[in-house]
ROPABA-473157 format. One record per residue (C-alpha): residue in three letters; residue number from 1; x, y, z. Coordinates in nm, 3 decimals, padded with zeros to 5 digits, m for minus. Example, Ala and Ser with C-alpha at 12.3 -4.5 7.8 and 13.67 -1.06 7.14 Angstrom:
BEGIN
   residuo   num         X         Y         Z
       ALA     1    01.230   m00.450    00.780
       SER     2    01.367   m00.106    00.714
//
This chain:
BEGIN
   residuo   num         X         Y         Z
       MET     1   m00.700   m00.969   m02.795
       LYS     2   m00.877   m00.881   m02.457
       PRO     3   m00.586   m00.652   m02.325
       LEU     4   m00.605   m00.451   m02.672
       LEU     5   m00.968   m00.380   m02.610
       ARG     6   m00.838   m00.076   m02.406
       LEU     7   m00.734    00.069   m02.738
       ASN     8   m01.081    00.090   m02.878
       LYS     9   m01.111    00.441   m02.731
       TYR    10   m00.826    00.571   m02.941
       LEU    11   m00.948    00.395   m03.254
       TYR    12   m01.285    00.562   m03.198
       LYS    13   m01.118    00.893   m03.159
       TYR    14   m00.920    00.865   m03.483
       LYS    15   m01.213    00.670   m03.657
       HIS    16   m01.196    00.904   m03.974
       TYR    17   m00.834    00.797   m04.031
       LEU    18   m00.935    00.443   m03.993
       LEU    19   m01.234    00.465   m04.221
       LEU    20   m01.042    00.646   m04.486
       GLY    21   m00.781    00.377   m04.460
       ILE    22   m01.027    00.111   m04.510
       LEU    23   m01.167    00.288   m04.820
       PHE    24   m00.834    00.350   m04.985
       THR    25   m00.743   m00.019   m04.919
       VAL    26   m01.060   m00.131   m05.120
       ILE    27   m00.978    00.100   m05.392
       SER    28   m00.610    00.003   m05.418
       ASN    29   m00.690   m00.368   m05.440
       ILE    30   m00.937   m00.300   m05.725
       PHE    31   m00.644   m00.143   m05.919
       VAL    32   m00.456   m00.458   m05.831
       ILE    33   m00.721   m00.698   m05.987
       ILE    34   m00.782   m00.501   m06.294
       PRO    35   m00.424   m00.525   m06.444
       ALA    36   m00.436   m00.900   m06.400
       GLN    37   m00.735   m00.915   m06.606
       LEU    38   m00.611   m00.687   m06.865
       VAL    39   m00.284   m00.901   m06.882
       ARG    40   m00.514   m01.209   m06.950
       VAL    41   m00.713   m01.016   m07.227
       ALA    42   m00.387   m00.884   m07.373
       ILE    43   m00.214   m01.224   m07.399
       ASP    44   m00.529   m01.393   m07.539
       TYR    45   m00.545   m01.093   m07.783
       VAL    46   m00.187   m01.132   m07.890
       VAL    47   m00.227   m01.515   m07.950
       ASP    48   m00.539   m01.481   m08.138
       SER    49   m00.429   m01.184   m08.349
       PHE    50   m00.091   m01.366   m08.430
       THR    51   m00.285   m01.662   m08.565
       PHE    52   m00.514   m01.415   m08.765
       TYR    53   m00.219   m01.217   m08.869
       LYS    54   m00.037   m01.513   m09.030
       LEU    55   m00.329   m01.541   m09.263
       PHE    56   m00.245   m01.196   m09.402
       SER    57    00.126   m01.211   m09.375
       ASP    58    00.191   m01.240   m09.751
       LEU    59   m00.067   m00.977   m09.854
       ALA    60    00.016   m00.612   m09.940
       TYR    61   m00.175   m00.462   m09.646
       ALA    62    00.001   m00.699   m09.393
       GLU    63    00.192   m00.391   m09.232
       GLU    64   m00.126   m00.202   m09.172
       VAL    65   m00.275   m00.493   m08.991
       ARG    66    00.044   m00.532   m08.775
       ALA    67    00.037   m00.160   m08.683
       VAL    68   m00.320   m00.194   m08.564
       TYR    69   m00.225   m00.486   m08.349
       ILE    70    00.065   m00.297   m08.202
       GLN    71   m00.149   m00.010   m08.122
       HIS    72   m00.379   m00.227   m07.933
       ILE    73   m00.104   m00.390   m07.746
       LEU    74    00.032   m00.034   m07.646
       PHE    75   m00.313    00.051   m07.528
       PHE    76   m00.312   m00.234   m07.302
       GLY    77    00.040   m00.147   m07.172
       VAL    78   m00.085    00.221   m07.108
       LEU    79   m00.392    00.093   m06.915
       ILE    80   m00.173   m00.140   m06.706
       LEU    81    00.082    00.138   m06.627
       LEU    82   m00.222    00.354   m06.525
       MET    83   m00.356    00.103   m06.293
       ALA    84   m00.025    00.054   m06.130
       LEU    85    00.021    00.441   m06.073
       LEU    86   m00.322    00.474   m05.941
       ARG    87   m00.265    00.176   m05.697
       GLY    88    00.066    00.352   m05.584
       LEU    89   m00.126    00.677   m05.515
       PHE    90   m00.373    00.483   m05.285
       LEU    91   m00.105    00.284   m05.111
       PHE    92    00.044    00.619   m05.029
       LEU    93   m00.305    00.738   m04.888
       ILE    94   m00.329    00.417   m04.699
       ARG    95   m00.006    00.487   m04.514
       GLN    96   m00.107    00.855   m04.473
       THR    97   m00.419    00.752   m04.279
       ILE    98   m00.361    00.427   m04.099
       ILE    99    00.009    00.476   m04.011
       ILE   100   m00.048    00.838   m03.907
       MET   101   m00.320    00.715   m03.709
       SER   102   m00.101    00.475   m03.518
       ARG   103    00.164    00.755   m03.467
       LEU   104   m00.112    00.987   m03.312
       ILE   105   m00.241    00.712   m03.082
       GLU   106    00.129    00.644   m02.982
       PHE   107    00.155    01.011   m02.879
       ASP   108   m00.164    01.003   m02.690
       MET   109   m00.061    00.684   m02.506
       LYS   110    00.282    00.815   m02.408
       ASN   111    00.117    01.135   m02.263
       GLU   112   m00.147    00.934   m02.083
       ILE   113    00.105    00.687   m01.927
       TYR   114    00.336    00.970   m01.830
       ALA   115    00.059    01.180   m01.678
       HIS   116   m00.060    00.859   m01.481
       TYR   117    00.293    00.797   m01.359
       GLN   118    00.309    01.153   m01.231
       ALA   119   m00.013    01.095   m01.035
       LEU   120    00.075    00.784   m00.864
       PRO   121    00.197    00.793   m00.501
       LEU   122    00.566    00.741   m00.373
       SER   123    00.474    00.390   m00.255
       PHE   124    00.439    00.291   m00.623
       TYR   125    00.785    00.393   m00.708
       ARG   126    00.937    00.220   m00.402
       ARG   127    00.825   m00.101   m00.528
       SER   128    00.879   m00.031   m00.904
       SER   129    01.205   m00.024   m01.093
       THR   130    01.294    00.279   m01.303
       GLY   131    01.404    00.057   m01.580
       ASP   132    01.063   m00.116   m01.590
       LEU   133    00.879    00.208   m01.594
       MET   134    01.098    00.331   m01.885
       ALA   135    01.034    00.004   m02.087
       ARG   136    00.666    00.019   m02.058
       ILE   137    00.641    00.376   m02.192
       THR   138    00.899    00.312   m02.466
       GLU   139    00.924   m00.056   m02.575
       ASP   140    00.572   m00.171   m02.490
       VAL   141    00.408    00.138   m02.638
       SER   142    00.625    00.088   m02.954
       ARG   143    00.507   m00.283   m02.985
       VAL   144    00.131   m00.163   m02.938
       ARG   145    00.185    00.101   m03.214
       MET   146    00.303   m00.185   m03.438
       TYR   147   m00.034   m00.351   m03.391
       LEU   148   m00.217   m00.013   m03.446
       GLY   149   m00.025    00.071   m03.764
       PRO   150    00.133   m00.231   m03.972
       ALA   151   m00.071   m00.503   m03.821
       ILE   152   m00.402   m00.322   m03.879
       MET   153   m00.304   m00.201   m04.240
       TYR   154   m00.188   m00.553   m04.341
       GLY   155   m00.483   m00.710   m04.169
       ILE   156   m00.736   m00.503   m04.360
       ASN   157   m00.551   m00.557   m04.674
       LEU   158   m00.575   m00.930   m04.622
       LEU   159   m00.954   m00.905   m04.544
       VAL   160   m01.016   m00.696   m04.849
       LEU   161   m00.787   m00.861   m05.105
       PHE   162   m00.862   m01.225   m05.032
       PRO   163   m01.239   m01.228   m05.088
       LEU   164   m01.182   m01.012   m05.407
       VAL   165   m00.898   m01.211   m05.577
       ILE   166   m01.013   m01.567   m05.462
       GLY   167   m01.381   m01.482   m05.550
       TYR   168   m01.274   m01.370   m05.893
       MET   169   m01.029   m01.674   m05.942
       LEU   170   m01.318   m01.914   m05.852
       SER   171   m01.533   m01.748   m06.113
       VAL   172   m01.277   m01.807   m06.373
       ASN   173   m01.160   m02.148   m06.293
       VAL   174   m01.232   m02.360   m05.981
       PRO   175   m00.974   m02.641   m06.011
       LEU   176   m00.696   m02.414   m06.108
       THR   177   m00.770   m02.187   m05.808
       LEU   178   m00.753   m02.471   m05.565
       TYR   179   m00.427   m02.614   m05.698
       SER   180   m00.257   m02.271   m05.727
       LEU   181   m00.350   m02.168   m05.367
       LEU   182   m00.249   m02.516   m05.219
       PRO   183    00.100   m02.405   m05.091
       LEU   184   m00.019   m02.068   m04.934
       PRO   185   m00.157   m02.203   m04.602
       ILE   186    00.187   m02.390   m04.544
       LEU   187    00.367   m02.058   m04.631
       SER   188    00.155   m01.873   m04.361
       ILE   189    00.214   m02.132   m04.111
       SER   190    00.585   m02.161   m04.184
       ILE   191    00.617   m01.768   m04.161
       TYR   192    00.441   m01.773   m03.829
       PHE   193    00.687   m02.019   m03.669
       VAL   194    00.995   m01.855   m03.830
       ASN   195    00.866   m01.513   m03.708
       ASN   196    00.827   m01.640   m03.351
       MET   197    01.182   m01.760   m03.361
       ILE   198    01.314   m01.426   m03.486
       ASN   199    01.109   m01.244   m03.222
       GLU   200    01.234   m01.479   m02.938
       ARG   201    01.599   m01.440   m03.053
       SER   202    01.562   m01.059   m03.107
       GLU   203    01.435   m01.013   m02.754
       LYS   204    01.739   m01.220   m02.610
       ILE   205    01.962   m00.992   m02.829
       GLN   206    01.789   m00.680   m02.681
       ARG   207    01.833   m00.808   m02.329
       SER   208    02.199   m00.883   m02.396
       LEU   209    02.249   m00.533   m02.561
       SER   210    02.084   m00.390   m02.252
       GLY   211    02.323   m00.568   m02.015
       LEU   212    02.604   m00.458   m02.230
       SER   213    02.500   m00.105   m02.227
       THR   214    02.448   m00.100   m01.848
       PHE   215    02.788   m00.251   m01.802
       VAL   216    02.961    00.011   m02.010
       GLN   217    02.773    00.291   m01.844
       GLU   218    02.861    00.163   m01.494
       ALA   219    03.241    00.126   m01.604
       PHE   220    03.255    00.476   m01.732
       SER   221    03.066    00.624   m01.434
       GLY   222    03.300    00.437   m01.204
       ILE   223    03.627    00.480   m01.409
       ARG   224    03.775    00.655   m01.101
       VAL   225    03.712    00.346   m00.885
       LEU   226    03.837    00.106   m01.168
       LYS   227    04.168    00.302   m01.178
       ALA   228    04.199    00.339   m00.817
       PHE   229    04.179   m00.039   m00.760
       VAL   230    04.367   m00.125   m01.084
       ARG   231    04.085   m00.340   m01.227
       GLU   232    04.092   m00.219   m01.592
       GLU   233    04.195   m00.578   m01.715
       ASP   234    03.927   m00.748   m01.518
       SER   235    03.676   m00.494   m01.666
       SER   236    03.796   m00.543   m02.017
       ALA   237    03.780   m00.923   m01.955
       SER   238    03.400   m00.894   m01.840
       PHE   239    03.326   m00.662   m02.133
       ARG   240    03.477   m00.923   m02.381
       GLN   241    03.268   m01.181   m02.226
       ALA   242    02.941   m00.976   m02.250
       SER   243    03.031   m00.900   m02.610
       GLU   244    03.091   m01.258   m02.699
       ASP   245    02.735   m01.340   m02.556
       TYR   246    02.598   m01.066   m02.777
       LYS   247    02.786   m01.177   m03.075
       ASP   248    02.667   m01.557   m03.042
       LYS   249    02.306   m01.434   m02.999
       SER   250    02.323   m01.221   m03.308
       ILE   251    02.461   m01.496   m03.521
       ARG   252    02.194   m01.715   m03.423
       LEU   253    01.929   m01.472   m03.510
       THR   254    02.099   m01.413   m03.857
       VAL   255    02.069   m01.793   m03.913
       VAL   256    01.713   m01.786   m03.859
       GLN   257    01.664   m01.456   m04.071
       ALA   258    01.844   m01.633   m04.354
       LEU   259    01.557   m01.881   m04.384
       PHE   260    01.292   m01.620   m04.415
       TYR   261    01.317   m01.510   m04.788
       PRO   262    01.436   m01.850   m04.926
       LEU   263    01.122   m02.012   m04.759
       ILE   264    00.883   m01.745   m04.916
       LEU   265    01.057   m01.780   m05.264
       ALA   266    01.057   m02.168   m05.246
       LEU   267    00.686   m02.185   m05.176
       ILE   268    00.599   m01.908   m05.436
       GLY   269    00.788   m02.115   m05.683
       ILE   270    00.608   m02.420   m05.614
       SER   271    00.272   m02.240   m05.639
       THR   272    00.381   m02.097   m05.981
       ILE   273    00.500   m02.437   m06.099
       ILE   274    00.158   m02.596   m06.001
       THR   275   m00.028   m02.328   m06.168
       VAL   276    00.168   m02.364   m06.501
       TYR   277    00.137   m02.734   m06.490
       VAL   278   m00.238   m02.770   m06.417
       GLY   279   m00.311   m02.452   m06.642
       GLY   280   m00.084   m02.600   m06.913
       ILE   281   m00.295   m02.925   m06.907
       GLN   282   m00.624   m02.731   m06.928
       VAL   283   m00.478   m02.511   m07.223
       ILE   284   m00.378   m02.843   m07.408
       GLU   285   m00.743   m02.970   m07.350
       GLY   286   m00.873   m02.627   m07.483
       THR   287   m01.069   m02.554   m07.162
       ILE   288   m00.888   m02.227   m07.092
       GLY   289   m00.664   m01.981   m07.292
       TYR   290   m00.285   m01.895   m07.243
       GLY   291   m00.381   m01.568   m07.069
       VAL   292   m00.550   m01.744   m06.780
       ILE   293   m00.224   m01.894   m06.666
       ALA   294   m00.047   m01.557   m06.663
       GLU   295   m00.347   m01.399   m06.484
       PHE   296   m00.335   m01.670   m06.219
       ILE   297    00.023   m01.636   m06.175
       LEU   298   m00.027   m01.264   m06.103
       TYR   299   m00.293   m01.359   m05.847
       VAL   300   m00.069   m01.590   m05.660
       ASN   301    00.195   m01.335   m05.644
       MET   302   m00.069   m01.079   m05.518
       LEU   303   m00.172   m01.306   m05.244
       THR   304    00.174   m01.425   m05.144
       TRP   305    00.262   m01.121   m04.924
       PRO   306   m00.075   m01.103   m04.756
       VAL   307   m00.042   m01.463   m04.669
       THR   308    00.316   m01.418   m04.554
       SER   309    00.211   m01.124   m04.356
       LEU   310   m00.048   m01.326   m04.179
       GLY   311    00.204   m01.504   m03.969
       TRP   312    00.379   m01.177   m03.916
       VAL   313    00.074   m00.989   m03.821
       THR   314   m00.021   m01.262   m03.575
       SER   315    00.310   m01.238   m03.414
       ILE   316    00.284   m00.863   m03.383
       ILE   317   m00.070   m00.889   m03.227
       GLN   318    00.061   m01.132   m02.972
       ARG   319    00.355   m00.920   m02.875
       ALA   320    00.121   m00.621   m02.872
       ALA   321   m00.141   m00.777   m02.637
       ALA   322    00.147   m00.879   m02.391
       SER   323    00.281   m00.526   m02.396
       GLN   324   m00.076   m00.374   m02.354
       GLU   325   m00.134   m00.612   m02.058
       ARG   326    00.188   m00.479   m01.889
       ILE   327    00.081   m00.099   m01.969
       ASN   328   m00.283   m00.178   m01.822
       GLU   329   m00.128   m00.303   m01.502
       PHE   330    00.013    00.043   m01.454
       LEU   331   m00.291    00.231   m01.574
       ASP   332   m00.482    00.023   m01.340
       GLU   333   m00.291    00.153   m01.051
       LYS   334   m00.477    00.385   m00.824
       ASN   335   m00.363    00.680   m00.629
       ASP   336   m00.470    00.636   m00.273
       ILE   337   m00.353    00.995   m00.171
       VAL   338   m00.677    01.172   m00.250
       SER   339   m00.829    01.481   m00.116
       GLU   340   m01.156    01.476    00.088
       GLU   341   m01.243    01.840    00.030
       ALA   342   m00.987    01.956   m00.235
       LEU   343   m00.917    02.263   m00.054
       ASP   344   m00.690    02.507   m00.237
       VAL   345   m00.629    02.793    00.015
       GLN   346   m00.343    02.986    00.141
       ILE   347   m00.211    02.821    00.460
       LYS   348   m00.048    02.996    00.761
       GLY   349    00.161    02.733    00.870
       GLU   350    00.021    02.587    01.182
       VAL   351    00.127    02.208    01.209
       ARG   352   m00.006    01.948    01.462
       PHE   353    00.077    01.592    01.476
       ALA   354   m00.180    01.414    01.717
       ASN   355   m00.056    01.056    01.820
       VAL   356    00.058    00.973    01.459
       ASP   357    00.143    00.619    01.374
       PHE   358    00.289    00.506    01.041
       ILE   359    00.370    00.173    00.891
       TYR   360    00.543    00.150    00.540
       PRO   361    00.287   m00.017    00.324
       ASP   362    00.557   m00.198    00.097
       SER   363    00.780   m00.327    00.387
       GLY   364    00.548   m00.336    00.688
       VAL   365    00.811   m00.152    00.899
       GLN   366    00.662    00.074    01.170
       ALA   367    00.847    00.400    01.142
       LEU   368    00.634    00.622    01.390
       LYS   369    00.474    00.529    01.707
       GLY   370    00.243    00.775    01.884
       VAL   371    00.430    01.092    01.769
       SER   372    00.261    01.431    01.875
       PHE   373    00.382    01.781    01.853
       HIS   374    00.240    02.138    01.771
       LEU   375    00.389    02.428    01.586
       SER   376    00.218    02.763    01.557
       PRO   377    00.272    02.976    01.251
       GLY   378    00.626    03.109    01.240
       GLN   379    00.767    02.862    01.486
       SER   380    01.055    02.645    01.417
       LEU   381    01.105    02.270    01.529
       ALA   382    01.403    02.066    01.512
       ILE   383    01.381    01.688    01.487
       ILE   384    01.681    01.494    01.606
       GLY   385    01.766    01.130    01.590
       THR   386    01.997    00.862    01.452
       THR   387    01.953    00.678    01.128
       GLY   388    01.626    00.488    01.100
       SER   389    01.457    00.679    01.404
       GLY   390    01.179    00.800    01.166
       LYS   391    01.301    01.156    01.104
       SER   392    01.252    01.152    00.732
       THR   393    00.906    00.971    00.764
       ILE   394    00.760    01.289    00.941
       ALA   395    00.873    01.486    00.631
       ASN   396    00.715    01.240    00.389
       LEU   397    00.386    01.248    00.596
       LEU   398    00.389    01.625    00.611
       MET   399    00.432    01.654    00.223
       ARG   400    00.158    01.382    00.211
       LEU   401    00.356    01.150    00.010
       TYR   402    00.204    00.887    00.238
       ASP   403   m00.100    00.885    00.460
       VAL   404   m00.077    00.800    00.828
       SER   405   m00.159    00.470    00.964
       GLY   406   m00.305    00.605    01.272
       GLY   407   m00.355    00.928    01.444
       GLU   408   m00.400    01.265    01.256
       ILE   409   m00.198    01.549    01.100
       GLN   410   m00.355    01.893    01.094
       ILE   411   m00.258    02.213    00.882
       ASP   412   m00.404    02.534    01.020
       GLY   413   m00.644    02.334    01.236
       ARG   414   m00.791    02.122    00.937
       PRO   415   m00.715    01.763    00.870
       ILE   416   m00.433    01.738    00.614
       ARG   417   m00.661    01.503    00.396
       ALA   418   m00.893    01.804    00.334
       TYR   419   m00.639    01.987    00.137
       ALA   420   m00.554    01.917   m00.239
       PRO   421   m00.216    01.755   m00.245
       ASP   422   m00.096    01.995   m00.512
       SER   423   m00.200    02.294   m00.331
       LEU   424   m00.037    02.179    00.001
       ARG   425    00.306    02.081   m00.168
       ARG   426    00.318    02.415   m00.362
       GLN   427    00.320    02.597   m00.005
       ILE   428    00.590    02.380    00.149
       GLY   429    00.967    02.446    00.069
       PHE   430    01.113    02.095    00.080
       VAL   431    01.488    02.029    00.084
       PRO   432    01.518    01.636    00.047
       GLN   433    01.808    01.443    00.210
       ASP   434    01.894    01.287   m00.133
       VAL   435    01.947    01.593   m00.341
       PHE   436    01.830    01.578   m00.716
       LEU   437    01.916    01.859   m00.964
       PHE   438    01.808    01.848   m01.321
       SER   439    02.034    01.869   m01.635
       ASP   440    01.956    02.221   m01.682
       SER   441    02.099    02.578   m01.588
       ILE   442    02.168    02.657   m01.217
       ALA   443    01.893    02.941   m01.259
       ASN   444    01.629    02.696   m01.394
       ASN   445    01.699    02.457   m01.116
       ILE   446    01.652    02.720   m00.841
       ALA   447    01.342    02.852   m01.007
       PHE   448    01.203    02.501   m01.059
       GLY   449    00.946    02.512   m00.780
       ALA   450    00.785    02.851   m00.884
       ASP   451    00.560    02.928   m01.173
       SER   452    00.773    03.236   m01.258
       LEU   453    01.067    03.381   m01.078
       SER   454    01.265    03.703   m01.157
       GLN   455    01.642    03.674   m01.192
       GLU   456    01.675    03.904   m00.876
       ALA   457    01.464    03.659   m00.672
       ILE   458    01.689    03.365   m00.803
       GLU   459    02.001    03.554   m00.708
       GLN   460    01.857    03.628   m00.362
       ALA   461    01.761    03.280   m00.312
       ALA   462    02.121    03.176   m00.395
       ARG   463    02.266    03.436   m00.139
       ASP   464    02.041    03.307    00.133
       ALA   465    02.159    02.960    00.068
       ASP   466    02.519    03.079    00.077
       VAL   467    02.597    02.948   m00.273
       TYR   468    02.585    03.281   m00.471
       ASP   469    02.967    03.326   m00.447
       ASN   470    03.019    02.974   m00.592
       ILE   471    02.787    03.018   m00.880
       ILE   472    02.933    03.360   m01.010
       GLN   473    03.273    03.198   m01.031
       PHE   474    03.151    02.977   m01.320
       PRO   475    03.223    03.102   m01.653
       LYS   476    02.849    03.131   m01.738
       GLY   477    02.738    03.194   m01.384
       PHE   478    02.373    03.115   m01.328
       GLU   479    02.340    02.991   m01.696
       THR   480    02.584    02.722   m01.627
       ARG   481    02.419    02.393   m01.737
       LEU   482    02.466    02.111   m01.481
       GLY   483    02.566    01.759   m01.581
       GLU   484    02.336    01.441   m01.497
       ARG   485    02.208    01.463   m01.141
       GLY   486    02.402    01.793   m01.091
       ILE   487    02.735    01.631   m01.120
       THR   488    02.906    01.956   m01.210
       LEU   489    02.862    02.073   m00.852
       SER   490    03.011    01.939   m00.538
       GLY   491    02.791    01.768   m00.273
       GLY   492    02.768    02.075   m00.063
       GLN   493    02.694    02.305   m00.355
       LYS   494    02.426    02.067   m00.482
       GLN   495    02.267    02.095   m00.123
       ARG   496    02.281    02.453   m00.110
       VAL   497    02.133    02.501   m00.470
       SER   498    01.848    02.256   m00.339
       ILE   499    01.790    02.496   m00.042
       ALA   500    01.790    02.787   m00.252
       ARG   501    01.522    02.600   m00.474
       ALA   502    01.307    02.545   m00.161
       ILE   503    01.321    02.913   m00.037
       ALA   504    01.289    03.076   m00.379
       LYS   505    00.905    03.007   m00.383
       GLU   506    00.849    03.178   m00.046
       PRO   507    00.676    02.879    00.122
       ALA   508    00.448    02.905    00.424
       ILE   509    00.622    02.598    00.560
       LEU   510    01.003    02.518    00.528
       LEU   511    01.100    02.159    00.561
       LEU   512    01.470    02.079    00.559
       ASP   513    01.529    01.712    00.565
       ASP   514    01.891    01.654    00.687
       CYS   515    02.014    01.886    00.407
       LEU   516    02.346    01.990    00.569
       SER   517    02.472    01.639    00.590
       ALA   518    02.731    01.701    00.293
       VAL   519    02.864    02.036    00.409
       ASP   520    03.150    02.109    00.643
       THR   521    03.114    02.284    00.971
       LYS   522    03.216    02.627    00.841
       THR   523    02.971    02.597    00.545
       GLU   524    02.691    02.467    00.783
       ASN   525    02.745    02.770    01.011
       ALA   526    02.712    03.009    00.722
       ILE   527    02.405    02.846    00.593
       LEU   528    02.250    02.834    00.930
       GLU   529    02.324    03.213    00.997
       ALA   530    02.149    03.274    00.663
       LEU   531    01.854    03.054    00.751
       LYS   532    01.791    03.238    01.086
       ARG   533    01.648    03.531    00.881
       ILE   534    01.460    03.312    00.634
       MET   535    01.296    03.100    00.918
       LYS   536    01.158    03.402    01.117
       ALA   537    00.885    03.455    00.872
       ARG   538    00.753    03.094    00.833
       THR   539    00.700    02.775    01.011
       SER   540    01.015    02.582    00.985
       ILE   541    01.099    02.204    01.055
       ILE   542    01.479    02.107    01.065
       ILE   543    01.537    01.743    01.043
       SER   544    01.904    01.641    01.124
       HIS   545    02.123    01.405    01.292
       ARG   546    02.344    01.696    01.377
       VAL   547    02.236    01.869    01.708
       SER   548    02.411    02.186    01.597
       SER   549    02.120    02.261    01.378
       ALA   550    01.876    02.247    01.672
       LYS   551    02.018    02.572    01.791
       LEU   552    01.797    02.763    01.535
       ALA   553    01.478    02.606    01.644
       ASP   554    01.220    02.712    01.918
       HIS   555    01.140    02.352    02.008
       VAL   556    01.342    02.026    01.977
       ILE   557    01.214    01.671    01.986
       VAL   558    01.447    01.361    01.988
       LEU   559    01.324    01.047    01.811
       ASP   560    01.437    00.696    01.876
       GLU   561    01.292    00.406    01.697
       GLY   562    00.983    00.605    01.601
       ARG   563    00.908    00.744    01.948
       ILE   564    00.967    01.087    02.097
       VAL   565    01.206    01.023    02.395
       GLU   566    01.275    01.390    02.460
       GLN   567    01.148    01.725    02.371
       GLY   568    01.191    02.078    02.476
       GLY   569    01.424    02.372    02.410
       HIS   570    01.804    02.343    02.349
       GLU   571    01.893    02.481    02.705
       GLN   572    01.621    02.281    02.871
       LEU   573    01.731    01.953    02.717
       MET   574    02.098    02.034    02.787
       GLU   575    02.021    02.077    03.153
       ALA   576    01.818    01.742    03.143
       LYS   577    02.154    01.561    03.051
       GLY   578    01.960    01.304    02.851
       VAL   579    01.993    01.159    02.506
       TYR   580    02.015    01.506    02.363
       ALA   581    02.299    01.622    02.576
       THR   582    02.484    01.304    02.525
       LEU   583    02.469    01.341    02.132
       TYR   584    02.560    01.711    02.169
       GLU   585    02.869    01.637    02.371
       LYS   586    02.974    01.361    02.145
       GLN   587    02.939    01.561    01.824
       THR   588    03.094    01.882    01.976
       GLN   589    03.407    01.685    02.089
       GLY   590    03.433    01.511    01.749
       ASN   591    03.421    01.859    01.571
       GLU   592    03.697    01.995    01.814
       ALA   593    03.917    01.686    01.759
       LEU   594    03.879    01.729    01.382
       SER   595    03.974    02.103    01.412
       GLU   596    04.292    02.010    01.617
       GLU   597    04.391    01.770    01.357
       SER   598    04.358    01.999    01.079
//
């Protein structure tokens, strides 16, 4: 139960729902006990009255006596019906309090977890799988809600009903009470074990279904590859095998579930038989009346579901505790990217890296070693290097997705740690290497980084990124909805929309992380021409493995294995005939060869 203590703050927040639920449970159980007592009184009344009526059956006014008896019986019937209706009303109110409380807490929990996810650093997502994060905010929260709703509701009912019913049964007849309740502990223990088997097999089915769904999703997503390599039959065979596994697990679950209700009915039947047998002996001996047997049978049936639910509730609590422990693990994760001064000021765009070292915390790989450069506001820098040289790491550090391992980064002469991360990131236009577009309209994707943006500004950003002509060719233009991850667009179009999104919010610093890798030379040149005007007004950093992008920059640095091996202007580096010149010549010759072939 220890992990579930974290939920007490929610129970306190919605304590009025919980207290009302407890009150309604007490009242509803009172209306359960009263009808059983009325049944006992009614049966004893009927038996005694029938014996008395036989004495007057031959007299003239026998029918009048019979009518009086029937009126009294009808009166008992109406009372019992009224008690049942009142109990139904309070059962409804119980669900309107406790179950609604569980839904409100579920809502709060999901919002808290999602907000916490948003606040965690990028390093957290590098070591956590998306599927696991999704499971904790959906599956685990649902299991916890079952504890907060049905488990608490039935648990309270059990705690209220048991003392009331058993206390009253003992006050009526102690031996009959002990005999009639004898099978109930066996019932509870049996249900506990059966429920555990059901839960275990249900989880196996869930995992099998998850694997089946993943297989189908991958098959449909990669249908072009399947057809190209003629692997349809193999794919179908694998699907049949996965389906067979799911079918077998489902049948095994059905076998266990088939034991559930027969087990309950068998033990209830045994309890009823014991009650009738022991009660019958006491009736013969004259110690109790017929009505007590009926009353006790009703009490046994009243206690059957609470006792049955005891095993079920215990199982729910165990699963909820395990799920809450998993949730607590993530809620206890701390964001180490914190601001020292929480500055929220307009930045001009001066950037300084002073002997910066960086080691990725999750892998231990040193990505940067003693990197230093300085950019004045409005200047542009090109960072050139091969894959794995540390180019994208500079972008991550400038966005403060990570903190440096050594050295210092300054923005406008202040340490980057002094700025509030949100304020800093709002003023940087970032185009990542791995483009991600949302399943929304093109206009909303472009306007994503700004709080509010006019249609004219959206269209101008699209023109600057050289994607406007492509967009207006779609039937719905800027209102065209993109598929998952922007699948509606080509690779080059997605990158240009991503560039438009970055420049639409008029950032002080423009950061392009190898964003032209998916476009051809002609499109690259068109985008570069458009970027010339955009880059004049702001500090710009172009990260690329193509040296052609470096022509736009005032200064160029060449990275190799995390170190700066060359730096200077384009012409200066060409004259030096070093690494930069070699890369430029190879890429230029490669482009010329491609042009001749085409």
